N, CA, C and O atoms as a printed pandas DataFrame, in Angstrom:
     atom_number atom_name residue_name chain_id  residue_number  x_coord  y_coord  z_coord
0              1         N          UNK        A               1  -10.917  -50.591   19.070
1              2        CA          UNK        A               1  -10.536  -51.124   20.610
2              3         C          UNK        A               1  -11.432  -51.924   20.997
3              4         O          UNK        A               1  -12.588  -51.593   20.731
4              5         N          UNK        A               2  -11.230  -53.117   21.679
5              6        CA          UNK        A               2  -12.092  -54.215   22.256
6              7         C          UNK        A               2  -11.954  -53.990   23.666
7              8         O          UNK        A               2  -10.949  -53.588   24.252
8              9         N          UNK        A               3  -13.139  -54.309   24.175
9             10        CA          UNK        A               3  -13.561  -54.242   25.674
10            11         C          UNK        A               3  -12.786  -55.543   26.472
11            12         O          UNK        A               3  -13.162  -56.681   26.191
12            13         N          UNK        A               4  -11.853  -55.373   27.329
13            14        CA          UNK        A               4  -11.683  -56.279   27.958
14            15         C          UNK        A               4  -12.708  -57.017   29.141
15            16         O          UNK        A               4  -13.299  -56.231   29.882
16            17         N          UNK        A               5  -12.867  -58.030   29.282
17            18        CA          UNK        A               5  -13.830  -58.542   30.103
18            19         C          UNK        A               5  -15.278  -58.050   29.856
19            20         O          UNK        A               5  -16.198  -57.993   30.672
20            21         N          UNK        A               6  -15.271  -57.706   28.545
21            22        CA          UNK        A               6  -16.531  -56.892   28.031
22            23         C          UNK        A               6  -17.421  -56.313   28.998
23            24         O          UNK        A               6  -18.608  -56.602   29.143
24            25         N          UNK        A               7  -16.499  -55.154   29.895
25            26        CA          UNK        A               7  -17.083  -54.410   30.800
26            27         C          UNK        A               7  -16.933  -52.943   29.885
27            28         O          UNK        A               7  -15.904  -52.575   29.320
28            29         N          UNK        A               8  -18.022  -52.348   29.903
29            30        CA          UNK        A               8  -18.342  -50.782   29.258
30            31         C          UNK        A               8  -17.463  -50.032   29.916
31            32         O          UNK        A               8  -16.787  -49.259   29.237
32            33         N          UNK        A               9  -17.260  -50.074   31.354
33            34        CA          UNK        A               9  -16.211  -49.331   32.115
34            35         C          UNK        A               9  -14.971  -49.153   31.725
35            36         O          UNK        A               9  -14.379  -48.091   31.912
36            37         N          UNK        A              10  -14.452  -50.170   31.144
37            38        CA          UNK        A              10  -13.249  -50.200   30.932
38            39         C          UNK        A              10  -12.555  -49.569   29.694
39            40         O          UNK        A              10  -11.379  -49.218   29.604
40            41         N          UNK        A              11  -13.587  -49.497   28.711
41            42        CA          UNK        A              11  -13.401  -48.508   27.611
42            43         C          UNK        A              11  -13.414  -46.832   28.023
43            44         O          UNK        A              11  -12.711  -45.968   27.497
44            45         N          UNK        A              12  -14.346  -46.651   29.035
45            46        CA          UNK        A              12  -14.240  -45.337   29.642
46            47         C          UNK        A              12  -12.911  -45.183   30.169
47            48         O          UNK        A              12  -12.205  -44.248   29.792
48            49         N          UNK        A              13  -12.491  -46.078   31.062
49            50        CA          UNK        A              13  -11.277  -45.841   32.011
50            51         C          UNK        A              13  -10.353  -45.696   30.883
51            52         O          UNK        A              13   -9.759  -44.618   30.920
52            53         N          UNK        A              14  -10.018  -46.522   29.794
53            54        CA          UNK        A              14   -8.964  -46.406   29.092
54            55         C          UNK        A              14   -8.951  -44.853   28.309
55            56         O          UNK        A              14   -8.159  -43.913   28.376
56            57         N          UNK        A              15  -10.095  -45.049   27.620
57            58        CA          UNK        A              15  -10.209  -43.722   26.535
58            59         C          UNK        A              15  -10.027  -42.251   27.193
59            60         O          UNK        A              15   -9.538  -41.232   26.706
60            61         N          UNK        A              16  -10.559  -42.483   28.399
61            62        CA          UNK        A              16  -10.693  -40.826   29.021
62            63         C          UNK        A              16   -9.371  -40.801   30.166
63            64         O          UNK        A              16   -9.202  -39.814   30.883
64            65         N          UNK        A              17   -8.591  -41.848   30.226
65            66        CA          UNK        A              17   -7.270  -41.751   30.930
66            67         C          UNK        A              17   -7.675  -41.882   32.374
67            68         O          UNK        A              17   -7.011  -41.101   33.056
68            69         N          UNK        A              18   -8.462  -42.535   33.030
69            70        CA          UNK        A              18   -8.749  -42.488   34.395
70            71         C          UNK        A              18   -7.948  -43.503   34.929
71            72         O          UNK        A              18   -8.495  -44.532   35.329
72            73         N          UNK        A              19   -6.605  -43.354   35.003
73            74        CA          UNK        A              19   -5.576  -44.602   35.326
74            75         C          UNK        A              19   -5.671  -45.083   36.647
75            76         O          UNK        A              19   -5.318  -46.241   36.872
76            77         N          UNK        A              20   -6.207  -44.175   37.795
77            78        CA          UNK        A              20   -6.201  -44.552   38.950
78            79         C          UNK        A              20   -7.307  -45.477   38.947
79            80         O          UNK        A              20   -7.377  -46.092   40.011
80            81         N          UNK        A              21   -8.170  -45.771   38.128
81            82        CA          UNK        A              21   -9.466  -46.598   38.607
82            83         C          UNK        A              21   -9.199  -47.818   38.031
83            84         O          UNK        A              21   -8.193  -47.740   37.325
84            85         N          UNK        A              22   -9.782  -49.109   38.050
85            86        CA          UNK        A              22   -9.872  -50.174   37.381
86            87         C          UNK        A              22  -11.358  -50.548   37.525
87            88         O          UNK        A              22  -11.934  -50.135   38.531
88            89         N          UNK        A              23  -11.940  -51.173   36.764
89            90        CA          UNK        A              23  -13.371  -51.595   36.585
90            91         C          UNK        A              23  -13.770  -52.406   37.815
91            92         O          UNK        A              23  -14.833  -52.214   38.407
92            93         N          UNK        A              24  -12.916  -53.272   38.150
93            94        CA          UNK        A              24  -13.048  -54.235   39.062
94            95         C          UNK        A              24  -12.967  -53.838   40.241
95            96         O          UNK        A              24  -13.520  -54.502   41.118
96            97         N          UNK        A              25  -12.287  -52.703   40.553
97            98        CA          UNK        A              25  -12.443  -51.935   42.065
98            99         C          UNK        A              25  -13.197  -50.750   42.153
99           100         O          UNK        A              25  -13.087  -50.332   43.306
100          101         N          UNK        A              26  -13.943  -49.980   41.445
101          102        CA          UNK        A              26  -14.324  -48.871   41.417
102          103         C          UNK        A              26  -15.759  -49.025   40.856
103          104         O          UNK        A              26  -15.935  -49.607   39.785
104          105         N          UNK        A              27  -16.919  -48.443   41.663
105          106        CA          UNK        A              27  -18.147  -48.647   41.374
106          107         C          UNK        A              27  -18.523  -47.714   40.439
107          108         O          UNK        A              27  -17.872  -46.680   40.292
108          109         N          UNK        A              28  -19.680  -48.009   39.671
109          110        CA          UNK        A              28  -19.817  -47.089   38.620
110          111         C          UNK        A              28  -20.051  -45.614   38.895
111          112         O          UNK        A              28  -19.886  -44.744   38.039
112          113         N          UNK        A              29  -20.460  -45.377   40.189
113          114        CA          UNK        A              29  -20.562  -44.169   40.488
114          115         C          UNK        A              29  -19.219  -43.397   40.606
115          116         O          UNK        A              29  -18.974  -42.354   40.000
116          117         N          UNK        A              30  -18.372  -44.040   41.469
117          118        CA          UNK        A              30  -16.974  -43.655   41.231
118          119         C          UNK        A              30  -16.557  -43.180   39.813
119          120         O          UNK        A              30  -16.284  -42.027   39.479
120          121         N          UNK        A              31  -16.561  -44.407   38.972
121          122        CA          UNK        A              31  -16.132  -44.009   37.598
122          123         C          UNK        A              31  -16.913  -42.980   37.127
123          124         O          UNK        A              31  -16.159  -42.279   36.451
124          125         N          UNK        A              32  -18.467  -42.326   37.120
125          126        CA          UNK        A              32  -18.851  -41.503   36.632
126          127         C          UNK        A              32  -18.161  -40.163   37.480
127          128         O          UNK        A              32  -17.740  -39.323   36.685
128          129         N          UNK        A              33  -18.013  -39.891   38.540
129          130        CA          UNK        A              33  -17.610  -38.894   39.142
130          131         C          UNK        A              33  -16.120  -38.546   38.504
131          132         O          UNK        A              33  -15.720  -37.412   38.241
132          133         N          UNK        A              34  -15.446  -39.689   38.331
133          134        CA          UNK        A              34  -13.786  -39.054   37.804
134          135         C          UNK        A              34  -14.209  -38.855   36.343
135          136         O          UNK        A              34  -13.694  -37.930   35.715
136          137         N          UNK        A              35  -15.050  -39.605   35.794
137          138        CA          UNK        A              35  -15.410  -39.052   34.291
138          139         C          UNK        A              35  -15.908  -37.623   34.315
139          140         O          UNK        A              35  -15.767  -36.950   33.294
140          141         N          UNK        A              36  -16.445  -37.129   35.326
141          142        CA          UNK        A              36  -17.330  -36.014   35.148
142          143         C          UNK        A              36  -15.789  -34.676   35.599
143          144         O          UNK        A              36  -15.675  -33.539   35.142
144          145         N          UNK        A              37  -14.985  -35.279   36.446
145          146        CA          UNK        A              37  -13.939  -34.227   36.609
146          147         C          UNK        A              37  -12.967  -34.377   35.564
147          148         O          UNK        A              37  -12.216  -33.413   35.415
148          149         N          UNK        A              38  -12.793  -35.456   34.737
149          150        CA          UNK        A              38  -11.844  -35.468   33.564
150          151         C          UNK        A              38  -12.491  -34.505   32.587
151          152         O          UNK        A              38  -11.926  -33.455   32.283
152          153         N          UNK        A              39  -13.556  -34.818   32.140
153          154        CA          UNK        A              39  -14.360  -33.849   31.144
154          155         C          UNK        A              39  -14.389  -32.460   31.485
155          156         O          UNK        A              39  -14.240  -31.597   30.620
156          157         N          UNK        A              40  -14.579  -32.179   32.747
157          158        CA          UNK        A              40  -14.563  -30.696   33.219
158          159         C          UNK        A              40  -13.188  -30.419   32.825
159          160         O          UNK        A              40  -13.124  -29.659   31.859
160          161         N          UNK        A              41  -12.062  -30.815   33.293
161          162        CA          UNK        A              41  -10.967  -30.488   32.951
162          163         C          UNK        A              41  -10.603  -30.307   31.354
163          164         O          UNK        A              41   -9.835  -29.422   30.977
164          165         N          UNK        A              42  -11.204  -31.190   30.500
165          166        CA          UNK        A              42  -10.858  -31.201   29.116
166          167         C          UNK        A              42  -11.576  -30.032   28.862
167          168         O          UNK        A              42  -10.913  -29.230   28.205
168          169         N          UNK        A              43  -12.921  -29.579   29.208
169          170        CA          UNK        A              43  -13.721  -28.437   28.785
170          171         C          UNK        A              43  -12.787  -27.225   28.916
171          172         O          UNK        A              43  -12.705  -26.432   27.978
172          173         N          UNK        A              44  -12.139  -27.066   29.948
173          174        CA          UNK        A              44  -11.500  -26.093   30.198
174          175         C          UNK        A              44  -10.029  -25.960   29.627
175          176         O          UNK        A              44   -9.586  -24.823   29.464
176          177         N          UNK        A              45   -9.402  -26.840   29.376
177          178        CA          UNK        A              45   -7.945  -26.926   28.842
178          179         C          UNK        A              45   -7.776  -27.636   27.710
179          180         O          UNK        A              45   -6.582  -27.755   27.435
180          181         N          UNK        A              46   -8.594  -28.216   26.855
181          182        CA          UNK        A              46   -8.333  -29.233   25.616
182          183         C          UNK        A              46   -9.934  -29.948   25.008
183          184         O          UNK        A              46  -10.245  -31.132   24.876
184          185         N          UNK        A              47  -10.703  -28.727   24.737
185          186        CA          UNK        A              47  -11.740  -29.036   24.197
186          187         C          UNK        A              47  -11.860  -29.803   23.045
187          188         O          UNK        A              47  -12.767  -30.607   22.832
188          189         N          UNK        A              48  -10.841  -29.518   22.230
189          190        CA          UNK        A              48  -10.755  -30.497   20.971
190          191         C          UNK        A              48  -10.419  -31.944   20.930
191          192         O          UNK        A              48  -10.724  -32.820   20.120
192          193         N          UNK        A              49   -9.579  -31.968   22.223
193          194        CA          UNK        A              49   -9.296  -33.412   22.647
194          195         C          UNK        A              49  -10.568  -34.038   22.930
195          196         O          UNK        A              49  -10.845  -35.159   22.503
196          197         N          UNK        A              50  -11.385  -33.307   23.675
197          198        CA          UNK        A              50  -12.498  -33.883   24.458
198          199         C          UNK        A              50  -13.675  -34.258   23.361
199          200         O          UNK        A              50  -14.318  -35.298   23.500
200          201         N          UNK        A              51  -13.948  -33.257   22.144
201          202        CA          UNK        A              51  -14.504  -33.497   21.180
202          203         C          UNK        A              51  -14.264  -34.785   20.323
203          204         O          UNK        A              51  -15.129  -35.408   19.708
204          205         N          UNK        A              52  -12.883  -35.075   20.401
205          206        CA          UNK        A              52  -12.554  -36.141   19.406
206          207         C          UNK        A              52  -12.824  -37.521   20.563
207          208         O          UNK        A              52  -13.279  -38.569   20.105
208          209         N          UNK        A              53  -12.602  -37.442   21.605
209          210        CA          UNK        A              53  -12.979  -38.677   22.336
210          211         C          UNK        A              53  -14.497  -38.967   22.369
211          212         O          UNK        A              53  -14.897  -40.125   22.495
212          213         N          UNK        A              54  -15.363  -37.895   22.255
213          214        CA          UNK        A              54  -16.818  -38.033   22.094
214          215         C          UNK        A              54  -17.305  -38.616   21.020
215          216         O          UNK        A              54  -18.172  -39.488   21.070
216          217         N          UNK        A              55  -16.720  -38.128   19.838
217          218        CA          UNK        A              55  -16.887  -38.598   18.607
218          219         C          UNK        A              55  -16.306  -40.069   18.509
219          220         O          UNK        A              55  -16.925  -40.952   17.914
220          221         N          UNK        A              56  -14.973  -40.306   19.179
221          222        CA          UNK        A              56  -14.436  -41.866   19.096
222          223         C          UNK        A              56  -15.558  -42.623   19.569
223          224         O          UNK        A              56  -16.056  -43.503   18.868
224          225         N          UNK        A              57  -15.930  -42.379   20.557
225          226        CA          UNK        A              57  -16.814  -43.097   21.321
226          227         C          UNK        A              57  -18.539  -43.123   21.163
227          228         O          UNK        A              57  -19.474  -43.411   21.911
228          229         N          UNK        A              58  -18.402  -42.682   19.841
229          230        CA          UNK        A              58  -19.836  -42.633   18.943
230          231         C          UNK        A              58  -21.072  -41.819   19.918
231          232         O          UNK        A              58  -22.228  -42.236   19.995
232          233         N          UNK        A              59  -20.663  -40.841   20.481
233          234        CA          UNK        A              59  -21.644  -39.862   21.201
234          235         C          UNK        A              59  -22.254  -39.202   20.069
235          236         O          UNK        A              59  -21.523  -38.935   19.116
236          237         N          UNK        A              60  -23.533  -38.884   20.021
237          238        CA          UNK        A              60  -24.167  -38.223   18.840
238          239         C          UNK        A              60  -23.877  -36.809   18.811
239          240         O          UNK        A              60  -23.739  -36.251   19.900
240          241         N          UNK        A              61  -23.772  -36.196   17.847
241          242        CA          UNK        A              61  -23.319  -34.734   17.833
242          243         C          UNK        A              61  -24.387  -33.855   18.152
243          244         O          UNK        A              61  -24.098  -32.785   18.687
244          245         N          UNK        A              62  -25.506  -34.112   17.926
245          246        CA          UNK        A              62  -26.830  -33.411   18.292
246          247         C          UNK        A              62  -26.677  -33.343   19.996
247          248         O          UNK        A              62  -26.746  -32.324   20.683
248          249         N          UNK        A              63  -26.475  -34.580   20.408
249          250        CA          UNK        A              63  -26.646  -34.820   21.689
250          251         C          UNK        A              63  -25.631  -34.201   22.468
251          252         O          UNK        A              63  -25.881  -33.787   23.600
252          253         N          UNK        A              64  -24.462  -34.101   21.931
253          254        CA          UNK        A              64  -23.205  -33.150   22.354
254          255         C          UNK        A              64  -23.654  -31.918   22.527
255          256         O          UNK        A              64  -23.679  -31.326   23.606
256          257         N          UNK        A              65  -24.140  -31.361   21.133
257          258        CA          UNK        A              65  -24.513  -29.769   21.243
258          259         C          UNK        A              65  -25.736  -29.729   22.322
259          260         O          UNK        A              65  -25.504  -28.733   23.006
260          261         N          UNK        A              66  -26.854  -30.309   22.762
261          262        CA          UNK        A              66  -27.703  -30.445   23.680
262          263         C          UNK        A              66  -27.009  -30.138   25.238
263          264         O          UNK        A              66  -27.361  -29.363   26.126
264          265         N          UNK        A              67  -26.002  -30.989   25.158
265          266        CA          UNK        A              67  -25.383  -30.924   26.645
266          267         C          UNK        A              67  -24.478  -29.765   26.552
267          268         O          UNK        A              67  -24.559  -29.071   27.565
268          269         N          UNK        A              68  -23.776  -29.392   25.815
269          270        CA          UNK        A              68  -23.154  -28.086   25.956
270          271         C          UNK        A              68  -24.095  -26.646   25.779
271          272         O          UNK        A              68  -23.547  -25.555   25.940
272          273         N          UNK        A              69  -25.588  -26.746   25.427
273          274        CA          UNK        A              69  -26.369  -25.581   25.593
274          275         C          UNK        A              69  -26.475  -25.157   26.792
275          276         O          UNK        A              69  -26.698  -25.922   27.729
276          277         N          UNK        A              70  -26.311  -23.729   26.940
277          278        CA          UNK        A              70  -26.663  -23.103   27.883
278          279         C          UNK        A              70  -27.806  -23.113   28.480
279          280         O          UNK        A              70  -27.937  -22.544   29.563
280          281         N          UNK        A              71  -28.829  -23.763   27.875
281          282        CA          UNK        A              71  -30.188  -23.934   28.319
282          283         C          UNK        A              71  -30.511  -25.461   29.148
283          284         O          UNK        A              71  -31.474  -25.728   29.867
284          285         N          UNK        A              72  -29.257  -26.396   28.736
285          286        CA          UNK        A              72  -29.471  -27.567   29.757
286          287         C          UNK        A              72  -29.419  -27.162   31.147
287          288         O          UNK        A              72  -28.672  -26.234   31.460
288          289         N          UNK        A              73  -30.096  -27.725   31.979
289          290        CA          UNK        A              73  -30.258  -27.561   33.228
290          291         C          UNK        A              73  -29.061  -28.199   34.224
291          292         O          UNK        A              73  -28.643  -27.752   35.291
292          293         N          UNK        A              74  -28.654  -29.438   33.467
293          294        CA          UNK        A              74  -27.237  -29.894   33.960
294          295         C          UNK        A              74  -25.917  -29.325   33.693
295          296         O          UNK        A              74  -25.790  -28.931   32.534
296          297         N          UNK        A              75  -24.997  -29.190   34.380
297          298        CA          UNK        A              75  -23.765  -28.707   33.949
298          299         C          UNK        A              75  -23.244  -29.379   32.919
299          300         O          UNK        A              75  -23.479  -30.586   32.979
300          301         N          UNK        A              76  -22.517  -28.970   31.841
301          302        CA          UNK        A              76  -21.971  -29.339   30.865
302          303         C          UNK        A              76  -21.107  -30.812   31.099
303          304         O          UNK        A              76  -21.404  -31.783   30.403
304          305         N          UNK        A              77  -20.126  -30.895   32.029
305          306        CA          UNK        A              77  -19.549  -31.945   32.323
306          307         C          UNK        A              77  -20.223  -33.104   32.794
307          308         O          UNK        A              77  -19.804  -34.201   32.424
308          309         N          UNK        A              78  -21.285  -33.023   33.617
309          310        CA          UNK        A              78  -22.280  -34.095   33.942
310          311         C          UNK        A              78  -22.896  -34.676   32.892
311          312         O          UNK        A              78  -22.965  -35.888   32.693
312          313         N          UNK        A              79  -23.534  -33.452   31.930
313          314        CA          UNK        A              79  -24.362  -33.734   30.813
314          315         C          UNK        A              79  -23.675  -34.859   29.865
315          316         O          UNK        A              79  -24.303  -35.841   29.470
316          317         N          UNK        A              80  -22.209  -34.590   29.520
317          318        CA          UNK        A              80  -21.454  -35.124   28.554
318          319         C          UNK        A              80  -20.886  -36.658   29.222
319          320         O          UNK        A              80  -20.668  -37.686   28.580
320          321         N          UNK        A              81  -20.732  -36.449   30.693
321          322        CA          UNK        A              81  -20.645  -38.156   31.077
322          323         C          UNK        A              81  -21.430  -38.774   31.347
323          324         O          UNK        A              81  -21.210  -39.950   31.639
324          325         N          UNK        A              82  -23.034  -38.096   31.370
325          326        CA          UNK        A              82  -23.994  -39.129   31.362
326          327         C          UNK        A              82  -24.076  -39.699   29.671
327          328         O          UNK        A              82  -24.383  -40.857   29.390
328          329         N          UNK        A              83  -23.801  -38.838   28.839
329          330        CA          UNK        A              83  -24.166  -39.443   27.428
330          331         C          UNK        A              83  -22.766  -40.680   27.129
331          332         O          UNK        A              83  -22.915  -41.784   26.604
332          333         N          UNK        A              84  -21.550  -40.132   27.601
333          334        CA          UNK        A              84  -20.655  -41.399   27.371
334          335         C          UNK        A              84  -21.194  -42.709   28.224
335          336         O          UNK        A              84  -21.176  -43.805   27.663
336          337         N          UNK        A              85  -21.620  -42.607   29.431
337          338        CA          UNK        A              85  -21.905  -43.737   30.397
338          339         C          UNK        A              85  -23.152  -44.412   29.391
339          340         O          UNK        A              85  -23.092  -45.616   29.142
340          341         N          UNK        A              86  -24.204  -43.631   28.868
341          342        CA          UNK        A              86  -25.079  -44.087   28.279
342          343         C          UNK        A              86  -24.878  -44.731   26.783
343          344         O          UNK        A              86  -25.669  -45.527   26.275
344          345         N          UNK        A              87  -23.859  -44.317   26.262
345          346        CA          UNK        A              87  -23.445  -44.931   24.930
346          347         C          UNK        A              87  -22.612  -46.195   25.309
347          348         O          UNK        A              87  -22.905  -47.216   24.687
348          349         N          UNK        A              88  -21.754  -46.265   26.109
349          350        CA          UNK        A              88  -21.189  -47.365   26.407
350          351         C          UNK        A              88  -22.271  -48.496   26.812
351          352         O          UNK        A              88  -22.142  -49.595   26.272
352          353         N          UNK        A              89  -23.381  -48.290   27.774
353          354        CA          UNK        A              89  -24.458  -49.334   27.985
354          355         C          UNK        A              89  -25.115  -49.448   26.728
355          356         O          UNK        A              89  -25.658  -50.550   26.655
356          357         N          UNK        A              90  -25.283  -48.770   25.730
357          358        CA          UNK        A              90  -25.945  -49.204   24.390
358          359         C          UNK        A              90  -24.987  -49.970   23.591
359          360         O          UNK        A              90  -25.425  -50.913   22.932
360          361         N          UNK        A              91  -23.786  -49.702   23.561
361          362        CA          UNK        A              91  -22.976  -50.567   22.897
362          363         C          UNK        A              91  -22.631  -52.109   23.356
363          364         O          UNK        A              91  -22.288  -53.002   22.582
364          365         N          UNK        A              92  -22.797  -52.234   24.808
365          366        CA          UNK        A              92  -22.578  -53.442   25.067
366          367         C          UNK        A              92  -24.256  -54.352   25.102
367          368         O          UNK        A              92  -24.315  -55.562   24.883
368          369         N          UNK        A              93  -25.078  -53.785   25.308
369          370        CA          UNK        A              93  -26.468  -54.161   24.926
370          371         C          UNK        A              93  -26.327  -54.740   23.239
371          372         O          UNK        A              93  -26.624  -55.919   23.047
372          373         N          UNK        A              94  -25.978  -54.090   22.325
373          374        CA          UNK        A              94  -25.875  -54.448   21.147
374          375         C          UNK        A              94  -24.918  -55.624   20.869
375          376         O          UNK        A              94  -25.141  -56.541   20.079
376          377         N          UNK        A              95  -23.648  -55.439   21.755
377          378        CA          UNK        A              95  -22.968  -56.636   21.502
378          379         C          UNK        A              95  -23.437  -58.011   22.027
379          380         O          UNK        A              95  -23.329  -59.110   21.483
380          381         N          UNK        A              96  -24.040  -57.649   23.338
381          382        CA          UNK        A              96  -24.840  -59.193   23.816
382          383         C          UNK        A              96  -26.213  -59.561   22.785
383          384         O          UNK        A              96  -26.711  -60.686   22.812
384          385         N          UNK        A              97  -26.632  -58.704   22.080
385          386        CA          UNK        A              97  -27.528  -59.201   21.280
386          387         C          UNK        A              97  -27.150  -59.738   19.873
387          388         O          UNK        A              97  -27.626  -60.712   19.290
388          389         N          UNK        A              98  -26.058  -58.767   19.411
389          390        CA          UNK        A              98  -25.244  -59.417   18.001
390          391         C          UNK        A              98  -24.176  -60.162   17.989
391          392         O          UNK        A              98  -23.804  -61.026   17.196
392          393         N          UNK        A              99  -23.705  -59.732   18.977
393          394        CA          UNK        A              99  -22.048  -60.258   18.964
394          395         C          UNK        A              99  -21.875  -61.462   18.961
395          396         O          UNK        A              99  -20.777  -61.830   18.544
396          397         N          UNK        A             100  -22.860  -62.524   19.410
397          398        CA          UNK        A             100  -22.619  -63.802   19.818
398          399         C          UNK        A             100  -23.323  -64.883   18.561
399          400         O          UNK        A             100  -23.585  -66.066   18.780
400          401         N          UNK        A             101  -23.540  -64.215   17.295
401          402        CA          UNK        A             101  -24.234  -64.773   16.449
402          403         C          UNK        A             101  -22.942  -65.480   15.482
403          404         O          UNK        A             101  -21.944  -64.899   15.055
404          405         N          UNK        A             102  -23.259  -66.650   15.337
405          406        CA          UNK        A             102  -22.098  -67.197   14.436
406          407         C          UNK        A             102  -22.362  -67.158   13.255
407          408         O          UNK        A             102  -23.579  -67.227   13.080
408          409         N          UNK        A             103  -21.576  -67.048   12.003
409          410        CA          UNK        A             103  -21.590  -66.729   10.709
410          411         C          UNK        A             103  -22.833  -67.431   10.084
411          412         O          UNK        A             103  -23.539  -66.826    9.278
412          413         N          UNK        A             104  -23.115  -68.807   10.491
413          414        CA          UNK        A             104  -24.271  -69.362    9.842
414          415         C          UNK        A             104  -25.637  -69.230   10.066
415          416         O          UNK        A             104  -26.544  -69.771    9.434
416          417         N          UNK        A             105  -25.744  -68.228   11.317
417          418        CA          UNK        A             105  -26.824  -67.724   11.877
418          419         C          UNK        A             105  -27.222  -66.471   11.069
419          420         O          UNK        A             105  -28.395  -66.116   11.189
420          421         N          UNK        A             106  -26.416  -65.750   10.263
421          422        CA          UNK        A             106  -26.389  -64.346    9.687
422          423         C          UNK        A             106  -26.976  -64.754    8.157
423          424         O          UNK        A             106  -26.409  -65.483    7.342
424          425         N          UNK        A             107  -28.245  -64.088    8.008
425          426        CA          UNK        A             107  -28.487  -64.185    6.543
426          427         C          UNK        A             107  -27.308  -64.113    5.541
427          428         O          UNK        A             107  -26.307  -63.406    5.662
428          429         N          UNK        A             108  -27.602  -64.981    4.511
429          430        CA          UNK        A             108  -26.342  -65.156    3.600
430          431         C          UNK        A             108  -25.915  -63.977    2.787
431          432         O          UNK        A             108  -24.781  -63.836    2.331
432          433         N          UNK        A             109  -27.227  -62.873    2.592
433          434        CA          UNK        A             109  -26.990  -61.719    1.975
434          435         C          UNK        A             109  -26.126  -61.054    2.773
435          436         O          UNK        A             109  -25.279  -60.450    2.115
436          437         N          UNK        A             110  -26.005  -60.922    4.114
437          438        CA          UNK        A             110  -25.382  -60.162    4.888
438          439         C          UNK        A             110  -24.057  -60.304    5.431
439          440         O          UNK        A             110  -23.454  -59.580    6.222
440          441         N          UNK        A             111  -23.589  -61.770    4.646
441          442        CA          UNK        A             111  -22.409  -61.997    5.236
442          443         C          UNK        A             111  -21.333  -61.362    4.306
443          444         O          UNK        A             111  -21.571  -60.966    3.166
444          445         N          UNK        A             112  -20.278  -61.318    4.844
445          446        CA          UNK        A             112  -18.923  -60.585    4.249
446          447         C          UNK        A             112  -18.402  -61.721    3.123
447          448         O          UNK        A             112  -17.386  -61.513    2.460
């Protein structure tokens, strides 16, 4: 899935079905709050789907486990929302760093 406008929040809004928001009209804090609410709902009603979303968004399994651990000081929904937001920021940084390379800039051994 590509990110419209290269905004990491667009993917979060789409993947987690936060239809009442748009990245242009909502602050990162508002998106985070709605994401926390959505994750809380999914924890209670559809954990399997939530896990699928987390894996699809490349959130590392050990981090998910830590977020769901009873020893975690944060509520599970907040910890998972933080992981999703963090992962999207990482993806955008990677895209900025490597996404603009032209094929002639890539080592010949690494080209397709």
